[in-house]
DSSP file (Angstrom, degrees, kcal/mol; ACC not computed):
  #  RESIDUE AA STRUCTURE BP1 BP2  ACC     N-H-->O    O-->H-N    N-H-->O    O-->H-N    TCO  KAPPA ALPHA  PHI   PSI    X-CA   Y-CA   Z-CA
    1    1 A E              0   0    0      0, 0.0     0, 0.0     0, 0.0     0, 0.0   0.000 360.0 360.0 360.0 -27.2   23.3   33.6   -4.7
    2    2 A Q        -     0   0    0      2,-0.1     3,-0.1     0, 0.0     0, 0.0   0.380 360.0-110.0 -97.0   3.9   20.2   35.7   -5.7
    3    3 A G        +     0   0    0      1,-0.3     2,-0.5     0, 0.0     0, 0.0   0.665  69.3 144.4  79.7  16.8   18.8   35.7   -2.3
    4    4 A I        -     0   0    0      1,-0.0     2,-0.3     2,-0.0    -1,-0.3  -0.790  53.4-122.2 -92.1 126.8   15.9   33.4   -3.2
    5    5 A E        +     0   0    0     -2,-0.5     2,-0.3    -3,-0.1    -1,-0.0  -0.514  46.8 161.7 -67.5 127.2   14.8   31.0   -0.5
    6    6 A A        +     0   0    0     -2,-0.3    19,-0.4     2,-0.0     2,-0.3  -0.993  20.0 180.0-148.1 151.0   15.1   27.5   -1.8
    7    7 A S        -     0   0    0     -2,-0.3     2,-0.3    17,-0.1    19,-0.2  -0.953   8.9-168.7-144.4 165.1   15.3   23.9   -0.6
    8    8 A G  E     -a   26   0A   0     17,-2.3    19,-2.7    -2,-0.3     2,-0.3  -0.934  12.6-140.5-149.2 171.3   15.6   20.5   -2.3
    9    9 A V  E     +a   27   0A   0     -2,-0.3     2,-0.3    17,-0.2    19,-0.2  -0.965  14.0 178.5-134.7 150.8   15.5   16.8   -1.8
   10   10 A D  E     -a   28   0A   0     17,-1.9    19,-0.9    -2,-0.3     6,-0.1  -0.965  29.5-141.4-150.3 138.5   17.5   13.9   -3.2
   11   11 A T  S    S+     0   0    0     -2,-0.3     2,-0.7    17,-0.2    19,-0.1   0.621  86.8  84.4 -76.1 -12.0   17.2   10.2   -2.5
   12   12 A S     >  -     0   0    0      1,-0.2     4,-2.4    17,-0.1     5,-0.2  -0.826  64.2-161.9 -92.8 117.1   21.0   10.0   -2.6
   13   13 A E  H  > S+     0   0    0     -2,-0.7     4,-2.7     1,-0.2     5,-0.2   0.875  93.7  56.1 -61.7 -36.0   22.5   10.9    0.8
   14   14 A R  H  > S+     0   0    0      2,-0.2     4,-2.2     1,-0.2    -1,-0.2   0.914 109.0  44.7 -62.6 -44.3   25.8   11.4   -0.9
   15   15 A A  H  > S+     0   0    0      2,-0.2     4,-2.1     1,-0.2    -1,-0.2   0.893 113.1  51.6 -67.3 -40.5   24.3   14.0   -3.3
   16   16 A A  H  X S+     0   0    0     -4,-2.4     4,-2.2     2,-0.2    10,-0.2   0.911 110.4  48.4 -63.9 -41.2   22.4   15.7   -0.5
   17   17 A K  H  X S+     0   0    0     -4,-2.7     4,-2.2     2,-0.2    -2,-0.2   0.912 109.9  52.0 -65.1 -42.3   25.6   16.0    1.6
   18   18 A A  H  X S+     0   0    0     -4,-2.2     4,-1.0     1,-0.2    -1,-0.2   0.907 110.7  48.3 -59.0 -42.3   27.5   17.4   -1.4
   19   19 A A  H  <>S+     0   0    0     -4,-2.1     5,-2.3     1,-0.2     3,-0.4   0.900 109.6  52.2 -66.5 -41.4   24.8   20.0   -1.9
   20   20 A R  H ><5S+     0   0    0     -4,-2.2     3,-1.8     1,-0.2    -1,-0.2   0.869 103.6  58.0 -64.9 -35.4   24.8   20.9    1.8
   21   21 A R  H 3<5S+     0   0    0     -4,-2.2    -1,-0.2     1,-0.3    -2,-0.2   0.821 103.1  54.5 -61.6 -29.9   28.7   21.4    1.6
   22   22 A R  T 3<5S-     0   0    0     -4,-1.0    -1,-0.3    -3,-0.4    -2,-0.2   0.353 128.6-101.2 -85.5   6.9   28.0   24.0   -1.1
   23   23 A G  T < 5S+     0   0    0     -3,-1.8     2,-0.3     1,-0.3    -3,-0.2   0.598  78.3 136.3  87.9  12.6   25.6   25.8    1.3
   24   24 A L      < -     0   0    0     -5,-2.3     2,-1.1    -6,-0.1    -1,-0.3  -0.695  59.2-122.6 -95.6 148.3   22.3   24.5   -0.2
   25   25 A E        +     0   0    0    -19,-0.4   -17,-2.3    -2,-0.3     2,-0.4  -0.740  50.0 154.8 -88.1  97.1   19.4   23.3    1.9
   26   26 A V  E     -a    8   0A   0     -2,-1.1     2,-0.3   -19,-0.2   -17,-0.2  -0.989  25.5-158.8-133.9 127.7   19.0   19.7    0.7
   27   27 A R  E     -a    9   0A   0    -19,-2.7   -17,-1.9    -2,-0.4     2,-1.2  -0.725  26.9-118.0-101.0 151.7   17.4   16.8    2.6
   28   28 A N  E    S+a   10   0A   0     -2,-0.3     2,-0.3   -19,-0.2   -17,-0.2  -0.765  70.5 120.7 -86.4  96.8   17.8   13.1    1.9
   29   29 A R        -     0   0    0     -2,-1.2     2,-0.3   -19,-0.9   -17,-0.1  -0.986  68.8 -95.4-157.7 155.7   14.2   12.4    1.1
   30   30 A D     >  -     0   0    0     -2,-0.3     4,-2.4     1,-0.1     5,-0.2  -0.597  32.6-132.1 -76.7 138.5   11.9   11.0   -1.6
   31   31 A A  H  > S+     0   0    0     -2,-0.3     4,-2.7     1,-0.2     5,-0.2   0.874 105.5  51.4 -62.9 -40.5   10.3   13.8   -3.7
   32   32 A L  H  > S+     0   0    0      2,-0.2     4,-2.0     1,-0.2    -1,-0.2   0.934 112.4  46.0 -64.7 -44.8    6.8   12.4   -3.5
   33   33 A E  H  > S+     0   0    0      2,-0.2     4,-1.1     1,-0.2    -2,-0.2   0.910 112.8  51.0 -62.4 -41.8    7.0   12.2    0.3
   34   34 A H  H >X S+     0   0    0     -4,-2.4     3,-0.9     1,-0.2     4,-0.7   0.947 109.8  48.2 -62.2 -49.7    8.5   15.7    0.5
   35   35 A L  H >< S+     0   0    0     -4,-2.7     3,-0.9     1,-0.3    -1,-0.2   0.875 106.7  58.0 -61.3 -35.3    5.7   17.2   -1.7
   36   36 A A  H 3< S+     0   0    0     -4,-2.0    -1,-0.3     1,-0.2    -2,-0.2   0.776 103.8  53.9 -64.1 -25.9    3.1   15.4    0.5
   37   37 A R  H << S+     0   0    0     -4,-1.1    -1,-0.2    -3,-0.9    -2,-0.2   0.619  88.6  96.9 -82.7 -14.0    4.4   17.2    3.5
   38   38 A L  S << S-     0   0    0     -3,-0.9     3,-0.1    -4,-0.7     5,-0.0  -0.485  81.0-111.7 -77.6 145.2    4.1   20.7    2.1
   39   39 A D    >   -     0   0    0     -2,-0.2     3,-1.1     1,-0.1     4,-0.2  -0.463  43.3 -91.9 -71.6 148.5    1.1   22.8    2.9
   40   40 A P  T 3  S+     0   0    0      0, 0.0    30,-0.3     0, 0.0    -1,-0.1  -0.264 109.0   8.8 -56.5 143.8   -1.3   23.5    0.0
   41   41 A D  T 3  S+     0   0    0     28,-2.8    30,-0.2    30,-0.5    31,-0.2   0.809  96.2 122.7  57.3  34.0   -0.5   26.7   -2.0
   42   42 A S    <   +     0   0    0     28,-1.7     2,-0.3    -3,-1.1    29,-0.2   0.593  53.3  56.2-107.8 -12.4    2.8   27.1   -0.1
   43   43 A V  E     -b   71   0B   0     27,-2.0    29,-2.5    -4,-0.2    32,-0.1  -0.916  56.1-151.9-126.4 149.7    5.5   27.2   -2.7
   44   44 A A  E    S+     0   0B   0     -2,-0.3    32,-2.6     1,-0.2     2,-0.3   0.801  83.3  22.5 -86.6 -29.8    6.2   29.4   -5.7
   45   45 A V  E     -b   76   0B   0     30,-0.2     2,-0.4     2,-0.0    -1,-0.2  -0.999  55.4-168.5-141.8 140.5    8.2   26.9   -7.8
   46   46 A V  E     -b   77   0B   0     30,-2.1    32,-2.6    -2,-0.3     2,-0.4  -0.999  16.0-173.0-124.1 127.6    8.5   23.1   -7.9
   47   47 A T  E     -b   78   0B   0     -2,-0.4     2,-0.3    30,-0.2    32,-0.2  -0.910  13.9-174.8-119.3 148.9   11.4   21.7  -10.0
   48   48 A A  E     -b   79   0B   0     30,-2.2    32,-2.6    -2,-0.4     2,-0.6  -0.879  11.3-164.4-141.5 107.0   12.1   18.1  -10.9
   49   49 A F  E    S-b   80   0B   0     -2,-0.3    32,-0.2     1,-0.2    30,-0.1  -0.847  72.2 -24.0 -99.4 119.6   15.4   17.6  -12.8
   50   50 A H  S    S+     0   0    0     30,-1.6    -1,-0.2    -2,-0.6    31,-0.2   0.821 105.0 114.2  51.3  40.0   15.9   14.2  -14.5
   51   51 A L    >   +     0   0    0     29,-0.6     3,-2.0    -3,-0.3     4,-0.4   0.748  56.3  67.4-101.5 -37.7   13.4   12.5  -12.2
   52   52 A V  G >  S+     0   0    0     28,-0.5     3,-1.0     1,-0.3     8,-0.1   0.787  93.0  61.4 -63.8 -27.4   10.5   11.6  -14.5
   53   53 A E  G 3  S+     0   0    0      1,-0.2    48,-2.6    48,-0.1    49,-1.6   0.713 104.6  51.0 -68.1 -17.7   12.6    9.0  -16.3
   54   54 A R  G <  S+     0   0    0     -3,-2.0    -1,-0.2    46,-0.3     2,-0.2   0.494  97.7  86.4 -96.2  -5.4   13.0    7.2  -13.0
   55   55 A L  S <  S-     0   0    0     -3,-1.0     2,-0.1    -4,-0.4    47,-0.1  -0.634  74.0-123.8-101.6 152.1    9.3    7.0  -12.1
   56   56 A T     >  -     0   0    0     -2,-0.2     4,-2.4     1,-0.1     5,-0.2  -0.443  41.0-101.4 -76.6 165.8    6.5    4.6  -13.0
   57   57 A T  H  > S+     0   0    0      1,-0.2     4,-2.4     2,-0.2     5,-0.2   0.931 124.0  49.2 -56.8 -48.6    3.5    6.2  -14.7
   58   58 A P  H  > S+     0   0    0      0, 0.0     4,-2.1     0, 0.0    -1,-0.2   0.887 111.8  50.2 -61.3 -35.4    1.4    6.2  -11.5
   59   59 A A  H  > S+     0   0    0      2,-0.2     4,-2.6     1,-0.2    -2,-0.2   0.893 108.9  51.9 -67.9 -39.0    4.3    7.8   -9.6
   60   60 A L  H  X S+     0   0    0     -4,-2.4     4,-2.3     2,-0.2    -1,-0.2   0.926 110.6  47.5 -61.5 -45.1    4.7   10.5  -12.3
   61   61 A L  H  X S+     0   0    0     -4,-2.4     4,-2.5     1,-0.2    -2,-0.2   0.891 112.4  50.2 -63.2 -39.3    1.0   11.4  -12.1
   62   62 A E  H  X S+     0   0    0     -4,-2.1     4,-2.7    -5,-0.2     5,-0.3   0.905 109.0  52.0 -65.7 -40.7    1.3   11.4   -8.3
   63   63 A L  H  X S+     0   0    0     -4,-2.6     4,-2.5     2,-0.2    -2,-0.2   0.951 112.2  45.5 -60.6 -48.4    4.3   13.8   -8.5
   64   64 A L  H  X S+     0   0    0     -4,-2.3     4,-2.4     1,-0.2    -2,-0.2   0.913 113.9  48.9 -63.0 -43.3    2.4   16.2  -10.8
   65   65 A D  H  X S+     0   0    0     -4,-2.5     4,-2.0     2,-0.2    -1,-0.2   0.914 113.0  46.2 -63.4 -42.4   -0.7   16.1   -8.6
   66   66 A R  H  X S+     0   0    0     -4,-2.7     4,-2.4     2,-0.2    -2,-0.2   0.881 112.3  51.5 -69.2 -37.1    1.3   16.7   -5.4
   67   67 A A  H  X S+     0   0    0     -4,-2.5     4,-2.4    -5,-0.3    -1,-0.2   0.913 107.7  53.1 -61.4 -42.0    3.2   19.5   -7.1
   68   68 A F  H  < S+     0   0    0     -4,-2.4    -2,-0.2     1,-0.2    -1,-0.2   0.918 111.1  46.1 -61.5 -43.5   -0.1   21.1   -8.2
   69   69 A V  H  < S+     0   0    0     -4,-2.0   -28,-2.8     1,-0.2    -1,-0.2   0.928 113.9  48.3 -65.3 -44.3   -1.4   21.1   -4.6
   70   70 A A  H  < S+     0   0    0     -4,-2.4   -27,-2.0   -30,-0.3   -28,-1.7   0.841  95.4  88.1 -66.7 -34.9    1.9   22.5   -3.1
   71   71 A L  E  < S-b   43   0B   0     -4,-2.4   -30,-0.5   -30,-0.2   -27,-0.2  -0.383  77.3-128.5 -69.4 140.3    2.1   25.3   -5.7
   72   72 A R  E >   -     0   0B   0    -29,-2.5     3,-2.7   -31,-0.2    99,-0.3  -0.451  49.5 -71.8 -77.1 161.4    0.4   28.6   -4.9
   73   73 A P  E 3  S+     0   0B   0      0, 0.0    -1,-0.2     0, 0.0     3,-0.1  -0.302 128.4  21.1 -54.9 133.3   -1.8   30.0   -7.7
   74   74 A G  E 3  S+     0   0B   0     97,-1.9    -2,-0.1     1,-0.3   -30,-0.0   0.386  94.6 148.9  84.8  -3.6    0.4   31.2  -10.5
   75   75 A G  E <   -     0   0B   0     -3,-2.7    96,-2.5   -32,-0.1     2,-0.4  -0.228  44.0-120.4 -64.8 154.3    3.2   29.0   -9.3
   76   76 A L  E     -bC  45 170B   0    -32,-2.6   -30,-2.1    94,-0.2     2,-0.4  -0.818  16.6-161.0-106.3 134.4    5.7   27.5  -11.7
   77   77 A L  E     -bC  46 169B   0     92,-3.2    92,-2.2    -2,-0.4     2,-0.5  -0.952   8.9-174.7-107.6 129.8    6.4   23.8  -12.4
   78   78 A I  E     +bC  47 168B   0    -32,-2.6   -30,-2.2    -2,-0.4     2,-0.5  -0.976   5.6 174.6-126.8 116.2    9.7   23.0  -14.1
   79   79 A V  E     -bC  48 167B   0     88,-2.3    88,-3.0    -2,-0.5     2,-0.3  -0.979   7.9-172.8-122.9 119.6   10.3   19.4  -15.1
   80   80 A S  E     +bC  49 166B   0    -32,-2.6   -30,-1.6    -2,-0.5   -29,-0.6  -0.822   8.9 164.6-114.4 155.1   13.4   18.5  -17.1
   81   81 A A  E     - C   0 165B   0     84,-2.3    84,-2.4    -2,-0.3     2,-0.1  -0.968  44.3 -79.7-156.7 164.5   14.4   15.2  -18.7
   82   82 A S  E     - C   0 164B   0     -2,-0.3    22,-0.4    82,-0.2    82,-0.3  -0.433  51.4-113.2 -67.2 148.3   16.8   13.7  -21.2
   83   83 A N    >   -     0   0    0     80,-2.4     3,-1.4     1,-0.2     7,-0.4  -0.753  28.8-174.3 -91.7 101.9   15.6   14.2  -24.8
   84   84 A P  T 3  S+     0   0    0      0, 0.0    -1,-0.2     0, 0.0     6,-0.1   0.611  79.0  71.1 -71.6  -9.4   14.7   10.8  -26.3
   85   85 A T  T 3  S+     0   0    0     77,-0.1     2,-0.7     5,-0.1    76,-0.1   0.637  78.7  85.7 -81.5 -12.5   14.0   12.4  -29.7
   86   86 A A  S X> S-     0   0    0     -3,-1.4     4,-3.0     1,-0.2     3,-1.2  -0.820  84.8-139.3 -83.1 118.1   17.8   12.9  -30.0
   87   87 A L  H 3> S+     0   0    0     71,-2.4     4,-2.4    -2,-0.7     5,-0.3   0.835  96.5  46.4 -56.2 -42.4   18.8    9.5  -31.4
   88   88 A D  H 3>>S+     0   0    0     70,-0.5     5,-2.8     2,-0.2     4,-0.5   0.747 116.9  46.1 -75.8 -19.2   22.0    9.0  -29.4
   89   89 A V  H <4>S+     0   0    0     -3,-1.2     5,-2.5    -6,-0.2     6,-0.3   0.928 120.0  37.2 -80.4 -52.3   20.3   10.1  -26.2
   90   90 A G  H  <5S+     0   0    0     -4,-3.0    -2,-0.2    -7,-0.4    -3,-0.2   0.814 124.0  41.3 -69.7 -29.6   17.1    8.0  -26.7
   91   91 A A  H  <5S-     0   0    0     -4,-2.4    -1,-0.2    -5,-0.4    -3,-0.2   0.690 138.8 -10.1 -92.8 -18.6   18.9    5.0  -28.2
   92   92 A A  T ><5S+     0   0    0     -4,-0.5     3,-1.3    -5,-0.3     4,-0.5   0.551 117.9  60.1-142.4 -61.5   21.9    4.9  -25.9
   93   93 A E  G > <S+     0   0    0     -5,-2.8     3,-1.8     1,-0.3     4,-0.4   0.866 103.4  53.6 -53.4 -47.2   22.8    7.6  -23.4
   94   94 A I  G > <S+     0   0    0     -5,-2.5     3,-0.9     1,-0.3    -1,-0.3   0.813 104.4  56.9 -60.5 -29.7   19.6    7.4  -21.4
   95   95 A W  G <  S+     0   0    0     -3,-1.3    -1,-0.3    -6,-0.3    -2,-0.2   0.512  85.3  80.5 -83.8  -4.8   20.1    3.7  -20.8
   96   96 A L  G <  S+     0   0    0     -3,-1.8    -1,-0.2    -4,-0.5    -2,-0.2   0.712  81.9  71.5 -71.8 -19.4   23.6    4.1  -19.3
   97   97 A D  S X  S-     0   0    0     -3,-0.9     3,-1.8    -4,-0.4    -1,-0.1  -0.867  72.7-158.2 -98.3 110.4   21.9    5.1  -16.0
   98   98 A P  T 3  S+     0   0    0      0, 0.0    -1,-0.1     0, 0.0    -2,-0.0   0.677  87.6  66.0 -65.8 -14.4   20.4    1.9  -14.5
   99   99 A A  T 3  S+     0   0    0     -3,-0.0     2,-0.4     2,-0.0    -4,-0.1   0.674  79.6  96.5 -79.2 -16.0   18.0    3.9  -12.4
  100  100 A R    <   -     0   0    0     -3,-1.8   -46,-0.3    -6,-0.2   -47,-0.1  -0.609  52.8-171.7 -79.5 129.4   16.1    5.2  -15.5
  101  101 A R        -     0   0    0    -48,-2.6   -47,-0.2    -2,-0.4    -1,-0.2   0.889  63.8 -26.8 -84.6 -46.4   13.0    3.2  -16.2
  102  102 A R        -     0   0    0    -49,-1.6    -1,-0.3   -47,-0.1   -47,-0.1  -0.978  66.2 -94.8-166.2 153.6   12.2    4.7  -19.6
  103  103 A P        -     0   0    0      0, 0.0     2,-0.5     0, 0.0   -20,-0.1  -0.442  33.3-141.2 -71.0 154.5   12.5    7.9  -21.6
  104  104 A V        -     0   0    0    -22,-0.4   -51,-0.1    -2,-0.1   -52,-0.0  -0.970  15.6-130.2-120.9 115.3    9.6   10.3  -21.5
  105  105 A H     >  -     0   0    0     -2,-0.5     4,-2.4     1,-0.1     3,-0.3  -0.378  16.3-128.3 -64.3 137.5    8.8   12.1  -24.8
  106  106 A P  H  > S+     0   0    0      0, 0.0     4,-2.4     0, 0.0     5,-0.2   0.867 107.4  51.6 -59.0 -38.8    8.5   15.8  -24.4
  107  107 A Q  H  > S+     0   0    0      2,-0.2     4,-2.1     1,-0.2     5,-0.1   0.879 109.5  50.6 -65.8 -36.3    5.1   16.0  -26.0
  108  108 A L  H  > S+     0   0    0     -3,-0.3     4,-2.8     2,-0.2     5,-0.2   0.931 111.1  47.8 -65.7 -45.4    3.8   13.3  -23.8
  109  109 A L  H  X S+     0   0    0     -4,-2.4     4,-2.6     1,-0.2    -2,-0.2   0.903 111.7  50.3 -64.1 -39.2    5.0   15.1  -20.7
  110  110 A E  H  X S+     0   0    0     -4,-2.4     4,-2.2    -5,-0.2    -1,-0.2   0.923 112.5  47.3 -62.6 -42.4    3.6   18.4  -21.8
  111  111 A L  H  X S+     0   0    0     -4,-2.1     4,-2.3     2,-0.2    -2,-0.2   0.916 113.0  48.3 -66.3 -43.8    0.2   16.7  -22.5
  112  112 A V  H  X S+     0   0    0     -4,-2.8     4,-1.2     2,-0.2    -1,-0.2   0.903 110.0  52.2 -63.4 -41.9    0.2   14.9  -19.1
  113  113 A V  H ><>S+     0   0    0     -4,-2.6     5,-1.6    -5,-0.2     3,-0.7   0.946 112.4  45.1 -60.1 -46.7    1.1   18.2  -17.3
  114  114 A L  H ><5S+     0   0    0     -4,-2.2     3,-1.6     1,-0.2    -2,-0.2   0.891 109.3  56.6 -65.1 -36.8   -1.8   20.0  -19.0
  115  115 A G  H 3<5S+     0   0    0     -4,-2.3    -1,-0.2     1,-0.3    -2,-0.2   0.717 100.1  59.2 -65.8 -21.1   -4.1   17.0  -18.2
  116  116 A R  T <<5S-     0   0    0     -4,-1.2    -1,-0.3    -3,-0.7    -2,-0.2   0.337 129.8 -90.4 -91.4   6.1   -3.3   17.3  -14.5
  117  117 A G  T < 5S+     0   0    0     -3,-1.6    -3,-0.2     1,-0.3    -2,-0.1   0.384  81.4 135.2 107.9  -3.6   -4.6   20.9  -14.4
  118  118 A F      < -     0   0    0     -5,-1.6    -1,-0.3    53,-0.1     2,-0.3  -0.396  38.7-149.4 -74.7 158.4   -1.6   23.0  -15.2
  119  119 A A  E     +D  170   0B   0     51,-3.4    51,-2.9     1,-0.2    -1,-0.0  -0.789  64.9  25.5-123.3 165.5   -1.8   25.9  -17.7
  120  120 A E  E    S+     0   0B   0     -2,-0.3     2,-0.2    49,-0.2    -1,-0.2   0.810  75.4 178.2  54.7  35.7    0.5   27.6  -20.2
  121  121 A A  E     +     0   0B   0     -3,-0.2     2,-0.3    48,-0.1    48,-0.2  -0.459   2.9 171.8 -72.8 142.1    2.7   24.5  -20.5
  122  122 A E  E     -D  168   0B   0     46,-2.1    46,-2.6    -2,-0.2     2,-0.5  -0.994  29.8-127.3-147.0 150.3    5.5   24.7  -23.0
  123  123 A V  E     -D  167   0B   0     -2,-0.3     2,-0.4    44,-0.2    44,-0.2  -0.852  22.0-167.2 -97.3 131.4    8.6   22.6  -23.9
  124  124 A R  E     -D  166   0B   0     42,-3.2    42,-2.4    -2,-0.5     2,-0.3  -0.982  17.4-132.4-119.3 132.1   12.0   24.3  -23.9
  125  125 A W  E     -D  165   0B   0     -2,-0.4     2,-0.3    40,-0.2    40,-0.3  -0.627  26.0-165.4 -85.5 139.4   14.9   22.6  -25.5
  126  126 A L  E     +D  164   0B   0     38,-2.7    38,-2.1    -2,-0.3    37,-0.6  -0.926  50.8   9.6-128.2 148.5   18.2   22.4  -23.5
  127  127 A R        -     0   0    0     -2,-0.3    36,-1.6    35,-0.2    -1,-0.2   0.907  66.3-171.9  57.7  58.5   21.8   21.6  -24.2
  128  128 A P        -     0   0    0      0, 0.0    33,-0.2     0, 0.0    -1,-0.1  -0.405  29.2-104.5 -72.8 158.0   22.1   21.5  -28.0
  129  129 A L        -     0   0    0     31,-1.4    31,-0.1    32,-0.4    30,-0.0  -0.438  44.3 -95.8 -76.4 158.5   25.4   20.3  -29.5
  130  130 A G    >   -     0   0    0     -2,-0.1     3,-1.8     1,-0.1     4,-0.2  -0.202  32.6-102.8 -74.3 166.8   27.7   22.9  -31.0
  131  131 A A  G >  S+     0   0    0      1,-0.3     3,-1.6     2,-0.2    -1,-0.1   0.801 117.1  65.2 -58.2 -33.0   27.9   23.8  -34.7
  132  132 A E  G 3  S+     0   0    0      1,-0.3    -1,-0.3     3,-0.0    -2,-0.0   0.694 102.8  48.4 -67.6 -15.8   31.1   21.8  -35.2
  133  133 A Q  G <  S+     0   0    0     -3,-1.8    -1,-0.3    27,-0.1     2,-0.2   0.357  98.2  93.1-102.0   3.7   29.1   18.6  -34.5
  134  134 A Q  S <  S-     0   0    0     -3,-1.6     2,-0.4    -4,-0.2    18,-0.0  -0.587  78.6-112.4 -98.5 159.5   26.3   19.5  -36.9
  135  135 A V        -     0   0    0     17,-0.3    21,-0.1    -2,-0.2    -2,-0.1  -0.741  31.8-154.2 -86.1 135.2   25.7   18.6  -40.5
  136  136 A H    >   -     0   0    0     -2,-0.4     3,-2.5     1,-0.1     4,-0.5  -0.867  25.4-116.2-111.3 146.7   25.8   21.6  -42.8
  137  137 A P  G >  S+     0   0    0      0, 0.0     3,-1.6     0, 0.0     6,-0.2   0.830 115.8  59.0 -50.5 -36.6   24.1   21.8  -46.2
  138  138 A E  G >  S+     0   0    0      1,-0.3     3,-0.8     2,-0.1     4,-0.0   0.741  93.1  67.4 -67.4 -19.9   27.4   22.0  -48.0
  139  139 A D  G <  S+     0   0    0     -3,-2.5    -1,-0.3     1,-0.3     3,-0.2   0.706  99.4  52.5 -66.6 -17.7   28.3   18.7  -46.5
  140  140 A L  G X   +     0   0    0     -3,-1.6     3,-2.3    -4,-0.5    -1,-0.3  -0.337  69.6 150.4-112.3  48.2   25.6   17.3  -48.7
  141  141 A S  T <   +     0   0    0     -3,-0.8    -1,-0.2     1,-0.3    -2,-0.1   0.664  64.4  62.9 -61.5 -20.7   26.8   18.7  -52.0
  142  142 A A  T 3  S+     0   0    0     -3,-0.2     2,-0.4     2,-0.1    -1,-0.3   0.565  93.6  76.5 -81.3  -6.7   25.5   16.0  -54.1
  143  143 A V  S <  S-     0   0    0     -3,-2.3     5,-0.1    -6,-0.2    -3,-0.1  -0.825  98.1 -95.1-105.2 143.6   21.9   16.9  -53.1
  144  144 A E     >  -     0   0    0     -2,-0.4     4,-2.8     1,-0.1     3,-0.3  -0.227  41.9-111.3 -55.7 146.9   20.0   19.9  -54.5
  145  145 A S  H  > S+     0   0    0      1,-0.2     4,-2.3     2,-0.2     5,-0.2   0.824 112.4  48.5 -56.9 -44.9   20.4   22.9  -52.2
  146  146 A D  H  > S+     0   0    0      1,-0.2     4,-1.8     2,-0.2    -1,-0.2   0.922 117.0  42.8 -62.1 -43.7   16.8   23.2  -51.0
  147  147 A R  H  > S+     0   0    0     -3,-0.3     4,-2.9     2,-0.2    -2,-0.2   0.868 111.4  56.2 -68.8 -36.8   16.6   19.5  -50.2
  148  148 A A  H  X S+     0   0    0     -4,-2.8     4,-2.8     1,-0.2    -2,-0.2   0.908 107.6  48.9 -62.3 -41.6   20.2   19.6  -48.6
  149  149 A E  H  X S+     0   0    0     -4,-2.3     4,-2.0    -5,-0.2    -1,-0.2   0.916 114.1  44.3 -64.6 -43.7   19.1   22.4  -46.2
  150  150 A A  H  X S+     0   0    0     -4,-1.8     4,-2.2     2,-0.2    -2,-0.2   0.899 115.3  48.9 -67.6 -39.9   16.0   20.5  -45.1
  151  151 A L  H  X S+     0   0    0     -4,-2.9     4,-2.8     2,-0.2     5,-0.2   0.913 110.1  50.6 -67.5 -42.2   17.9   17.2  -44.8
  152  152 A A  H  X S+     0   0    0     -4,-2.8     4,-2.4    -5,-0.2   -17,-0.3   0.896 110.3  51.0 -61.4 -40.3   20.7   18.9  -42.8
  153  153 A E  H  X S+     0   0    0     -4,-2.0     4,-1.9     2,-0.2    -2,-0.2   0.919 112.0  45.8 -62.2 -45.1   18.0   20.4  -40.5
  154  154 A R  H  X S+     0   0    0     -4,-2.2     4,-1.9     2,-0.2    -2,-0.2   0.916 113.9  48.8 -62.5 -45.9   16.4   17.0  -40.0
  155  155 A L  H  X S+     0   0    0     -4,-2.8     4,-3.3     1,-0.2     5,-0.5   0.913 111.1  50.6 -63.7 -42.7   19.7   15.2  -39.4
  156  156 A N  H  X S+     0   0    0     -4,-2.4     4,-1.8     1,-0.2    -1,-0.2   0.867 107.4  52.7 -64.7 -37.3   20.8   17.9  -36.9
  157  157 A Q  H  < S+     0   0    0     -4,-1.9     4,-0.5     3,-0.2    -1,-0.2   0.916 119.0  35.8 -63.6 -40.6   17.6   17.6  -34.9
  158  158 A A  H  < S+     0   0    0     -4,-1.9   -71,-2.4   -72,-0.2   -70,-0.5   0.855 132.2  26.5 -80.7 -35.6   18.0   13.8  -34.6
  159  159 A L  H  < S+     0   0    0     -4,-3.3    -3,-0.2    -5,-0.2    -2,-0.2   0.760 137.8  18.3-101.6 -28.9   21.8   13.6  -34.3
  160  160 A A  S  < S+     0   0    0     -4,-1.8   -31,-1.4    -5,-0.5    -3,-0.2   0.149  93.7 120.2-132.3  19.0   22.9   17.0  -32.8
  161  161 A G  S    S-     0   0    0     -4,-0.5   -32,-0.4    -6,-0.2    -4,-0.1   0.055  75.9 -44.2 -75.4-171.8   19.7   18.4  -31.3
  162  162 A P        -     0   0    0      0, 0.0   -35,-0.2     0, 0.0    -1,-0.2  -0.279  42.9-149.4 -59.0 137.2   19.0   19.3  -27.7
  163  163 A R  S    S+     0   0    0    -36,-1.6   -80,-2.4   -37,-0.6     2,-0.3   0.693  78.8  10.8 -78.7 -21.4   20.3   16.7  -25.2
  164  164 A A  E     -CD  82 126B   0    -38,-2.1   -38,-2.7   -82,-0.3     2,-0.3  -0.890  64.3-154.8-147.9 173.7   17.5   17.5  -22.8
  165  165 A Y  E     -CD  81 125B   0    -84,-2.4   -84,-2.3    -2,-0.3     2,-0.4  -0.947   5.9-147.4-146.7 165.4   14.2   19.4  -22.5
  166  166 A A  E     -CD  80 124B   0    -42,-2.4   -42,-3.2    -2,-0.3     2,-0.6  -0.998   7.5-146.5-136.6 141.3   12.1   21.1  -19.8
  167  167 A V  E     -CD  79 123B   0    -88,-3.0   -88,-2.3    -2,-0.4     2,-0.4  -0.938  17.6-165.3-103.1 124.5    8.4   21.4  -19.6
  168  168 A L  E     +CD  78 122B   0    -46,-2.6   -46,-2.1    -2,-0.6     2,-0.3  -0.928  15.5 163.8-112.1 134.4    7.4   24.6  -17.9
  169  169 A A  E     -C   77   0B   0    -92,-2.2   -92,-3.2    -2,-0.4     2,-0.4  -0.992  24.7-139.0-148.9 150.0    3.8   25.1  -16.7
  170  170 A R  E     -CD  76 119B   0    -51,-2.9   -51,-3.4    -2,-0.3   -94,-0.2  -0.870  20.0-122.1-111.8 146.5    1.9   27.4  -14.3
  171  171 A K              0   0    0    -96,-2.5   -97,-1.9    -2,-0.4   -53,-0.1  -0.717 360.0 360.0 -75.7 130.3   -0.8   26.6  -11.8
  172  172 A P              0   0    0      0, 0.0    -1,-0.1     0, 0.0   -54,-0.1   0.539 360.0 360.0 -57.3 360.0   -3.9   28.7  -12.8
């Protein structure tokens, strides 16, 4: 829609076909294989949405290394995942998908991305629950107000916090 040239891959032929019906260029291919076929320094952005939870540790490192090679200098890496620090995501929701091997903590992913040579990495929180699903300090009326506010904030982070996160990093 914005006139930006883009393409993608998905291991699900069904998902790839659905994307093509919407006018997107999507191939039925493994992400690691696809990245290996790209010329070095040839793309501006590499994204991986909810892929890292499905990878072994060696495959995650290979994904980051191949993305690093494919990105041009200053290129952007965006890796999103379910947020395992939200209790109902990490303790239940993430395990509803049998293809997911394990949750990936956002701080770990940020550290691994930096360790593979990326710079300016940051975690961005995505998809928080609405205010109606959050605990408010007045809900904790039996607790002194300063403690109630801090407790409500901690409860909301764990119970109603962001459902997902993204790590954004640039190739130097």
